C-alpha positions as CSV (number, residue, x, y, z in Angstrom):
1,X,117.4,83.2,103.0
2,X,115.0,85.3,101.0
3,X,111.9,83.8,99.6
4,X,111.0,84.5,96.0
5,X,108.2,86.8,97.3
6,X,110.7,89.2,98.8
7,X,112.9,89.5,95.7
8,X,112.8,92.7,93.6
9,X,110.3,92.8,90.7
10,X,113.1,92.8,88.1
11,X,114.5,89.6,89.6
12,X,111.1,87.9,89.6
13,X,110.7,89.0,85.9
14,X,114.0,87.5,84.8
15,X,113.3,84.2,86.7
16,X,110.0,83.8,84.9
17,X,111.5,84.3,81.4
18,X,112.1,81.3,79.1
19,X,115.4,80.9,77.4
20,X,115.2,77.6,75.4
21,X,117.6,79.2,72.9
22,X,120.5,78.6,75.3
23,X,120.6,74.9,74.4
24,X,120.8,75.8,70.7
25,X,123.6,78.4,71.3
26,X,125.6,76.2,73.6
27,X,124.7,72.6,73.1
28,X,125.3,70.0,75.8
29,X,128.2,67.7,75.3
30,X,127.7,64.0,75.5
31,X,127.2,62.4,78.9
32,X,130.6,61.1,80.2
33,X,129.5,60.0,83.7
34,X,128.9,61.6,87.1
35,X,126.0,63.6,88.3
36,X,124.0,65.4,85.6
37,X,124.4,69.2,86.0
38,X,122.0,72.0,86.3
39,X,120.0,73.2,83.3
40,X,121.8,75.8,81.4
41,X,118.6,77.8,81.1
42,X,118.3,78.0,84.9
43,X,121.9,79.0,85.4
44,X,121.6,81.6,82.6
45,X,118.6,83.2,84.4
46,X,120.5,83.4,87.6
47,X,123.6,84.9,85.9
48,X,121.3,87.5,84.4
49,X,120.0,88.2,87.9
50,X,123.6,88.7,89.0
51,X,124.3,91.1,86.2
52,X,121.0,92.9,86.6
53,X,121.4,93.4,90.4
54,X,125.2,93.6,90.7
55,X,125.0,91.0,93.5
56,X,128.0,88.8,94.1
57,X,128.3,85.1,93.0
58,X,127.8,84.0,96.6
59,X,124.5,85.9,97.1
60,X,123.1,84.6,93.8
61,X,124.3,81.1,94.6
62,X,122.6,81.1,97.9
63,X,119.3,82.3,96.4
64,X,119.5,79.9,93.5
65,X,120.8,77.0,95.6
66,X,123.5,76.4,93.1
67,X,127.2,76.5,94.1
68,X,129.1,79.7,93.4
69,X,131.8,77.7,91.6
70,X,129.2,76.3,89.2
71,X,127.9,79.8,88.5
72,X,131.5,81.2,87.9
73,X,132.4,78.3,85.6
74,X,129.3,78.5,83.5
75,X,129.6,82.4,83.3
76,X,133.0,82.0,81.8
77,X,131.8,79.3,79.4
78,X,128.9,81.6,78.3
79,X,131.3,84.5,77.7
80,X,133.8,82.5,75.7
81,X,131.1,81.0,73.5
82,X,129.5,84.4,72.9
83,X,126.1,83.3,74.4
84,X,125.4,86.7,76.0
85,X,126.0,88.6,72.7
86,X,123.9,86.1,70.7
87,X,121.0,86.3,73.2
88,X,121.2,90.2,73.0
89,X,121.2,90.1,69.2
90,X,118.2,87.7,69.2
91,X,116.3,89.9,71.7
92,X,117.0,93.1,69.6
93,X,115.7,91.3,66.4
94,X,112.6,90.1,68.2
95,X,112.0,93.7,69.5
96,X,112.4,95.1,65.9
97,X,109.9,92.5,64.6
98,X,107.4,93.4,67.3
99,X,107.8,97.1,66.5
100,X,109.3,98.0,69.9
101,X,112.4,99.4,68.2
102,X,111.6,101.6,65.2
103,X,114.9,103.5,64.5
104,X,117.2,102.9,61.6
105,X,120.3,102.3,63.8
106,X,121.1,101.2,67.3
107,X,123.9,102.6,69.4
108,X,125.5,101.0,72.4
109,X,127.7,102.5,75.0
110,X,130.2,100.2,76.9
């Protein structure tokens, strides 16, 4: 098991970010019983780590101490509700406001 001090810098950076917007984009359903799940913000951070590093679900699950099944399920929910796209759009808007993006158009390659 790696400690957080041995993780790559980009992983440490993502883990330290704050994503309170997740609860607004994908609100929690009413409590219907059982154990209360993990915070969507924490799971989102670890899913970003997975996408950033190209690690597998099991590797990220071991580091995050969250089950791989939970990560897979939440990843699918985030994709179907467009959370990744909305976060990207939000970040681009914030970058434009901060003057980090100064062009007139933005192009993306799939």
